[in-house]
Structure formats: C-alpha cells, structure tokens
N, C-alpha and C positions, 0 to 999 in steps of 0.2 A: 598069665602075663605079669611081668615084673614092673615095679615102679620106674626103674631106670629106662624102660622102653617108652614111656610116655611123659616123663618129667621134663621140665625146662632145665637144661644143663647150664652150668657156670652162671648162676643168677647174679644180678646186680645186688650189692649189699650196702648196708650202713655199718659204721664202725664206732665203737666206744674207745676213748671219750669222743663225743661229738655233740653238736648243738642242734637245737630245734631248727634253726635256719639252714644249717648244712644239709640236714636230712630232707627238709622241705625242697631245697634246690634239686636234690637227687630225684625225689619223687616227681617233680615237675619235668625235669629234663628227660627222665626215662619213661614218662607216662605210666608210672606204676602207682598202685594204691597201697602197696605194702612191701616191706623189704626184710630179709633176715638181717640180724645184727651180729657182727663178729667182734672179738677183741683183738688185741695186738698180736696174739699167737694164732689167729685164724680159727679160734674156737667159737662155736655158736653160743651166744649168751642170751638171745632173745629175738623177738620180731617187733617191727614197728609198722603200724597201719595208720591211715588217716583218722580212724576212729580214736586211736590213742591220743592224737593231737587234740581232738575235740574234748576228750575226757580229762585232759590235763592242760587247759589253756594258759595257765600261769607258769608252767615249768619251762625252763630253757635247756636243761641238760638231757641229752638222749637217754642216759641211764635212768632218769627219773620218769620218763615218758613211756618207754618201751615195755612190752610184755615179757617178763622173764619166764624161763622154763616152759617154753611153748611145746605143744605136742610135736613129736618128730617121727620120722619113719626111715627105715633102711632102704637103700636103693635096690636091694634084693628081695624086699618084701613084695607081697602081691597087691595088685590094684584093688582087690576086694577088701584087704585090710586098710588100705588108704581110704576107701569109701567109708568104712566103719569109723575111722578116726574123724573124718569130716563130719559125719552125722553126730557122733557122740559129743564132739566139742563145738558143734555149730560153726564150723570154719567156712568163711566166705572168701578168704584171700588165698592162703596157701599153707602147705605143710613143708617145713625144711626137710630135705632128704640128705642123709649122712651115709658115708662109706664105712668100712670096717674099722677105720682109724678114727671115727667120730668127726671126720672132716666134712664140711658142707660141700656137696657136689651138685645139688639141684634143689628145685622146689616143685611141688605138685599141687595143683589147684582143682577145684570142682570142674572148671571148664575143660581141663585136660582129659577128663574121663568121658566126656560126651560122645566122642567118636567111638569109644568102646561099646557104650550102650547102643549106639546106632548100629554098629556092626553085628551085635548079638541079636538084633531083631527081637527085643523083649516086647511082648505084646500086652503086658499088664497095662491097664488104663492109667492115664495121668492122674485121675482123681484119687488113686490110692496113695499118692506120694506127696500130696499137699500138706505142709506142716505149719505154715505161718498164717497169722491173721491177716486178712486183706482189709486195707483201709482206703476205700474209694472217696473221691471228692467230687463236688459239683463243679461243672465247667465254668461257673462264674466265681468260684473261690479265688480270692486274691493270691498271687504268687507268694507274697509274704507269709500268708497263713500256711501255705504248703511247706515252706521252709520250717516253720515251727512244728508242723505235724511230723516231718522227718525226724526232727530232733527229739520229740516226745515219744514217738512210737518205736523208733529204731528200725523202721522198715526202710526199704531202699527204693521203692517205686510206689506210685499211687495211680490206680485206674481213675479215669475221668469220665463221669456220667453226665448225660443231659437230663432235662426235666422229666423224661420218661424212664429214667434209670437205665438207658441204653449206653453201652460202652462207646465213647466217642474218641478217647485218647488215652495216653499214658505219659506220666511225667516221672522222671527219676531224680534222685538227689543231685546228680550231675547237671541235669537239664535246667535246674532252677536258675543257675547262673550261666547264661550263655552270652555270646558276643553281641547279641542284639540290644542288651541293655546294661552291660558292664564295660567300661572303657578298659581295653586290654593294656594299654601303656600305663594307665594309672595303677592297675592291678600289679603289674610287674614292678613298677617303681615302689609301691607301698610294701611289697614283699622283699625288696632289696635284690631282685633277680636281674636287674639290668635291662637293657633294651635291645639285646641281640635277638632279633626275631627268628633267626635260624636255630638258635639254641633253645629259646624259651617259647614254645608254641602254646597257643591257646588250648589246644586239645590236652596237652599235658597239664596245664594250669587248672583245668576243670576238675582233675582228680582230687585236688586239695582246695577247691575253691570255697568250700564252706569255712575252712580255716581262714581264708582271706576275708570272708564276711565277718568273722569274729574279730579279726585284728583291725580291720579298717572301719567297722561299724557302718558300712555303706547301707543306705536305705534302698530296699527293693522297690521297684516301681509298683504303683497301685494299679496293676492290670490283672485281668482274670487269667486263670491258668489256661483257658482255651486258646489264648494268643501265643503261647509258647510250648504247648504240649506236642507230643508226637501224635499226629492225627491218624485215626483208623489203624491202630496197631495190629500187627499180626497176632492172632490168638489161636488157641486150640480148644477142643471140646474135652470135657471130663472123661469121655470114653476113648479119646485118642490114644493109640499105643505110645508108651513112654519113649520108645525108640524114635518114633516120628517127631516127638517134641524135642528130643535131643538133637536130631538132625537139623531142625529149624533153628534152634539156639546156636548150634555150631556154624551153620551157613551164614546166619545174619549177625553173628557175634553179639547175641543178646544174653543178658544175665537173668532174664525173667520173661514170662509170657502170661498174658491174661488167659483164664480158663472159663469157658462158657458151658452151659448145659444145652440140651437139645432144643430148648425153647429160646435160645439165644440170650439167656440171662447170665450176667457175670456171676461167677461162683467165687473165684479166688485168683491169686497170682501164684504161679509155680516158679521157683528159682532153680538155677543150675545145681545148687547144693542140695535141693530136694531130690532132684532127678538121680543123683549118684546113688541114692539108697536102692535103686533098682539093681545095683550090682551085688547087693547082699540080701 
C-alpha cells in the first residue's frame, strides 16, 4: 500500500515570511496541532508544531520558530517506510508528503496508519510496542502541578491513580485547560483572535492552549486533577493484540491508551506512534 492511499491530501499550510500570531490563528481555526511550512514558491521549507512555540516563547518570526529540513516521504513510498520514519524520528504530528516534483501534496500521521494495522489483524501483544516512560499522578495532585509535569517530562498524557494505585482516570496536556475554568472570551481576546465564536472555537483553541498559558500567565485553579480528568478511561491489557488497540484508538479518536496487566495494575501508556511500529 502506498502513502498516497492513506495520507491527508491538500493539507492546510503555513507560509514564510509569517509571524507567530498568524500561525497561531491558523492552528486555532483549523484545529490542527502542526502544519507544513511553504515559501513563496510553494516549496517545503519546514514544519511548525505547538511544541515549537513552547520551545521558542520569545520569537515572533515563523522562520525562527519552525523546524527546518523535516523528515519527508514520497507519495509513492510504502506505508511501511512511513512507519519507519515515524519511529526513527519520534514523529507525533505528521510527515510532509511530496510528489516527483518535490511539491507538497499531503501529510501522513501516525493516526492515519491505525486502520491498516487493524485490517491486517496483527496479533502481537500491545506490550511489545510500549516505548515511552509512563508518568502517573495521584488523583489529589493539583492541576497546576500536572501542567508542570507535562512541560518537564515531555509526555502527552498522565494516568491518574487512587490511594490503592488503581487507575481512575487520564488527563492529557489538552485537558489541563478546559472551558470549566478558563474564560473563553478572555483567551480569545488575549491571543488577538477576535470574538467570532463561529471561527474561533474552544476545541481549536485547546490545541495551542499551553501557549496561551505562557503568554497570559493565567493562574490555574488550585483543584485536584480528579475534578477535571477523564474518568474510567478505556484501557487495554498488555496481552491485547495490537490490532485491537489500533481499532479502539481509531474508533474513539484517542492518541493513547492505558495498558494494564492481568492483575489490573497499570503498566504504561501506549501511543498511536508506538503502535505504528507493528507495520515493521
């Protein structure tokens, strides 16, 4: 199977020269977490993700924030090679896809490969594909501490445990800032996004909301994570076939799943970019 059969065609892009605020508006409006970057001649010059904003909080010009010379792939390449690139470069967002003229024609992300793994009925257990350290938190941990943990560890989700170390919930870096305790209109105003609620949705804003936290220095409420976590999250066993895990991620649009052993103890989190290694 070729990359062009599963990629996202005609992706939304950012362009140089451009500014931090212009790209931020595009990310919010399109509900994306990353974009390819093109120059005036429509040549690929880089990619920009929300992580790049966090890593360069003082820069205003897109050219100084974006990642240059990103991994790329041909639209006629195989999905197995796409999986190799994702694993080798630890890609969580997407790979730009080029045609024979080196023009951008699409992007391919780990989530695009989940249906292939599901269709192939790969029976290898989930436990063979776990690659990242799992960072659990206690359910009474303040939300503000969770925000710091995300920044320090560079993980994307935290399992939440009770006093018996049983899995009770899950919180992602997007969930930390939700509408229950951040004023949407204030956020839009502070970011210069206007007040057109049809254009600027909270769902889109959450993709870059940690950047909002950095720019506005808003104080997180002093509440425990149990009040805002996803309760009783879907999980899989370490012996679950990886195709089954891929199916659940695809159906639920999840980027990660908690993994338990047969004694119901939390082992790890598995991410969609871990699962694509089943293709190689």
